C-alpha positions as CSV (number, residue, x, y, z in Angstrom):
1,H,0.0,-3.8,-23.5
2,S,1.4,-0.1,-23.5
3,G,-0.8,2.9,-24.5
4,A,0.4,6.4,-25.2
5,P,1.9,7.9,-22.2
6,N,-0.2,10.0,-19.8
7,P,0.2,13.8,-20.6
8,L,1.5,15.4,-17.0
9,P,0.4,16.0,-14.6
10,G,-1.8,13.0,-15.2
11,T,-5.1,14.7,-14.8
12,D,-6.4,14.1,-18.0
13,Q,-6.1,10.5,-19.0
14,A,-9.5,9.9,-21.0
15,S,-7.8,9.2,-24.4
16,V,-5.3,6.7,-22.8
17,W,-7.8,4.4,-21.2
18,T,-9.9,4.8,-24.6
19,Q,-7.3,3.6,-26.2
20,I,-6.7,0.7,-23.9
21,R,-10.4,-0.3,-23.9
22,R,-10.4,-0.9,-27.7
23,A,-7.0,-3.1,-27.3
24,G,-8.4,-5.3,-25.0
25,P,-5.2,-6.4,-23.4
26,D,-5.0,-9.2,-21.1
27,W,-2.9,-7.2,-18.3
28,I,-2.1,-3.4,-18.1
29,I,1.2,-2.1,-16.4
30,S,1.0,1.1,-14.9
31,W,3.5,3.9,-14.2
32,N,1.2,6.2,-12.4
33,L,1.8,7.3,-8.9
34,S,0.0,9.2,-6.6
35,A,-3.1,11.3,-7.7
36,M,-2.8,9.8,-11.1
37,H,-3.7,6.5,-9.6
38,V,-7.1,8.0,-8.5
39,V,-7.7,9.5,-12.2
40,A,-6.9,6.0,-13.6
41,A,-9.5,4.2,-11.5
42,R,-12.0,6.5,-12.7
43,E,-11.2,5.9,-16.2
44,M,-10.7,2.2,-15.8
45,K,-14.5,2.5,-14.3
46,R,-15.8,4.6,-16.9
47,N,-14.2,2.4,-19.9
48,G,-15.3,-1.0,-18.2
49,I,-11.8,-2.5,-17.4
50,S,-11.5,-4.6,-14.5
51,M,-9.3,-3.7,-11.9
52,E,-8.0,-7.5,-11.9
53,K,-6.1,-6.7,-15.0
54,L,-4.1,-3.7,-13.4
55,I,-0.5,-4.3,-12.0
56,V,0.8,-0.8,-10.7
57,S,4.5,-0.3,-10.7
58,N,4.8,2.6,-8.3
59,W,3.0,2.0,-5.2
60,F,-0.7,2.1,-5.1
61,N,-0.8,3.1,-1.6
62,E,-3.8,3.3,1.1
63,V,-4.3,6.9,0.9
64,D,-5.1,5.8,-2.8
65,I,-7.5,3.3,-1.6
66,A,-9.1,5.7,0.7
67,N,-9.4,8.3,-2.1
68,I,-11.2,6.1,-4.4
69,G,-12.9,3.4,-2.3
70,S,-11.6,-0.1,-1.1
71,A,-14.4,-2.1,-2.8
72,E,-13.7,-0.2,-6.1
73,V,-10.2,-1.3,-6.3
74,K,-10.3,-4.9,-5.5
75,G,-8.4,-7.2,-7.2
76,I,-5.5,-4.6,-8.3
77,K,-2.0,-5.5,-8.2
78,R,1.2,-3.8,-7.1
79,G,5.0,-4.8,-7.4
80,T,6.7,-3.8,-4.2
81,N,10.4,-3.9,-3.1
82,V,9.1,-3.7,0.7
83,V,6.1,-5.6,1.6
84,G,3.7,-3.1,3.7
85,G,1.6,-4.5,6.7
86,K,1.6,-4.5,10.6
87,D,1.9,-8.3,11.0
88,H,5.9,-8.1,10.6
89,P,7.7,-8.9,13.5
90,L,9.7,-5.5,13.5
91,M,6.4,-3.8,13.0
92,K,5.1,-5.4,16.0
93,Q,7.9,-4.4,18.1
94,I,8.1,-0.8,16.7
95,A,3.8,-0.7,17.5
96,A,4.5,-2.4,21.1
97,D,7.8,-0.1,22.0
98,L,6.7,3.1,20.4
99,Y,2.7,3.7,19.6
100,A,1.3,1.5,22.4
101,K,3.4,4.1,24.8
102,G,2.6,7.1,23.2
103,K,6.3,7.6,22.0
104,G,5.8,7.8,18.2
105,N,5.8,10.9,16.3
106,M,3.5,9.5,13.8
107,E,0.6,12.1,13.8
108,D,-1.8,9.2,12.4
109,A,-1.0,6.5,14.0
110,S,-3.1,4.3,11.4
111,R,-0.7,4.6,8.9
112,V,1.7,2.3,10.9
113,G,2.5,-0.7,8.5
114,S,1.6,1.4,5.3
115,V,3.8,0.9,2.4
116,Y,5.5,4.2,3.1
117,H,5.9,3.7,6.8
118,V,7.5,0.1,6.2
119,R,9.6,2.1,3.3
120,G,10.8,4.5,5.7
121,V,11.7,1.9,8.5
122,V,13.6,-0.2,5.5
123,H,15.6,3.0,4.8
124,G,16.4,3.3,8.7
125,I,17.6,-0.4,8.5
126,I,20.0,0.3,5.5
127,T,21.4,3.4,6.8
128,V,21.8,2.0,10.4
129,E,23.6,-1.3,8.8
130,A,25.9,1.0,6.3
131,I,27.2,2.9,9.6
132,R,27.8,-0.6,11.3
133,K,29.2,-1.9,8.3
134,A,31.8,1.2,7.9
135,Q,32.6,1.0,11.9
136,E,33.7,-2.5,10.8
137,K,36.4,-1.1,8.9
138,Y,37.3,2.4,10.1
139,G,36.7,2.1,13.8
140,K,33.6,0.8,16.3
141,G,31.9,3.3,18.1
142,K,33.7,6.0,16.2
143,R,31.7,8.8,14.2
144,M,31.9,8.1,10.9
145,T,32.6,10.8,7.7
146,A,30.5,10.8,4.5
147,E,32.9,8.8,2.7
148,Q,33.1,6.1,5.4
149,V,29.4,5.7,5.4
150,R,29.2,5.6,1.5
151,W,31.7,2.8,1.8
152,G,29.4,0.8,4.3
153,L,26.4,1.4,1.9
154,E,28.6,-0.2,-1.1
155,N,29.4,-3.1,0.9
156,L,26.0,-4.4,2.5
157,N,25.4,-7.9,2.7
158,L,21.8,-8.0,4.3
159,D,20.9,-11.6,3.6
160,D,18.3,-14.1,5.1
161,V,20.1,-14.6,8.4
162,R,21.1,-10.9,9.1
163,L,17.6,-9.8,8.1
164,K,16.0,-12.6,10.6
165,A,18.0,-10.9,13.4
166,L,17.0,-7.6,12.8
167,N,13.4,-9.1,12.7
168,A,12.9,-8.0,9.0
169,S,12.6,-11.2,7.1
170,G,9.8,-10.8,4.8
171,M,9.7,-7.0,4.8
172,M,12.3,-6.4,2.3
173,P,14.4,-8.6,-0.3
174,P,18.0,-9.5,0.8
175,L,20.6,-6.8,-0.2
176,K,24.2,-7.0,-1.4
177,T,25.7,-3.8,-2.6
178,S,29.1,-3.2,-4.2
179,C,30.7,-0.3,-5.7
180,A,29.3,-1.0,-9.2
181,D,25.8,-2.3,-8.1
182,H,24.0,0.4,-6.0
183,E,20.9,-1.5,-6.5
184,G,21.2,-4.7,-4.7
185,S,18.9,-7.4,-5.6
186,G,16.4,-5.6,-7.4
187,M,13.9,-8.3,-6.3
188,V,10.0,-7.7,-5.8
189,K,6.9,-9.1,-4.2
190,F,3.3,-8.8,-5.8
191,Q,0.5,-8.1,-3.6
192,T,-3.4,-7.9,-4.5
193,W,-5.7,-5.7,-2.6
194,D,-8.6,-8.2,-1.4
195,G,-11.1,-5.6,-0.7
196,K,-10.0,-5.0,2.9
197,Q,-6.3,-5.4,3.1
198,W,-3.3,-6.2,1.0
199,K,-2.0,-9.9,0.5
200,V,1.2,-11.5,-1.2
201,V,0.4,-13.3,-4.2
202,T,4.2,-14.3,-4.8
203,P,5.4,-15.5,-1.5
204,N,9.0,-15.8,-3.0
205,W,10.9,-12.7,-4.2
206,V,10.9,-12.2,-8.1
207,A,14.1,-11.4,-9.7
208,P,14.3,-9.0,-12.3
209,D,16.5,-9.5,-15.6
210,K,19.3,-8.0,-14.3
211,E,21.7,-8.0,-17.4
212,M,18.9,-6.2,-19.5
213,I,18.3,-3.8,-16.7
214,R,22.1,-3.0,-16.4
215,K,22.8,-2.4,-20.1
216,L,20.0,0.3,-19.8
217,I,21.5,1.8,-16.8
218,V,24.8,1.8,-18.1
219,E,23.8,3.5,-21.1
220,S,21.8,6.2,-19.6
221,A,24.7,6.9,-16.9
222,E,27.6,7.0,-19.6
223,K,25.6,9.7,-21.6
224,Y,24.6,11.7,-18.5
225,A,28.1,11.6,-17.4
226,A,29.4,12.4,-20.7
227,E,27.0,15.6,-20.9
228,K,27.9,16.7,-17.5
229,K,31.5,15.9,-17.9
230,I,31.5,13.8,-14.6
231,P,34.5,11.3,-14.6
232,I,33.2,7.5,-14.1
233,R,34.7,5.7,-11.2
234,D,36.8,2.5,-11.8
235,C,35.4,0.1,-9.5
236,A,38.2,-2.5,-10.1
237,K,40.9,0.0,-9.3
238,E,39.1,0.9,-6.0
239,G,39.0,-2.9,-5.1
């Protein structure tokens, strides 16, 4: 079910959740983020709507849970393209090599393994792998230019074998990019909060309808390019 959009900045969601209560949907997909989650949780409770029905597409994170209350959000679900948690092999390695030795720069070490921390680690993986890929073409050990790193970012192939070698298997989906596809897989997993921690409820990565999404992206990009007079790259010619 989709209610009317929340008026920004999202601090007043009363009318939206009243609409949702009256509609009685089986599931609710929320595009809220940050503090808007806290307001939504309060309005859901006021309207007697179970957290079991809510799926958030923007991360409902550990800070949100602390602000609302762990027991209050039990049953909520989130879609995520990185899986938070401290049990990933790479997270254990980071904890042992950095934070256990007092070398990490995280002010609050309890956030190690939180979804935003893991996302930062995944960004690091993608960046380093892009530089490594660029060096394969332009010279191992050489300083890469912005254009060369861009080529690396557009030619990634982080398959299951590579992710396992990086100790990152399960943290992120396999990722293959190209000139025409900067997104990669677009796959997500769904997690639910059990009252104490996030649990994965879809063991396998869930693929999107890329054909539908690609159509929307192209339409939006072409409109923006026309408005801003930006030339569109021809990936076929670039090879």
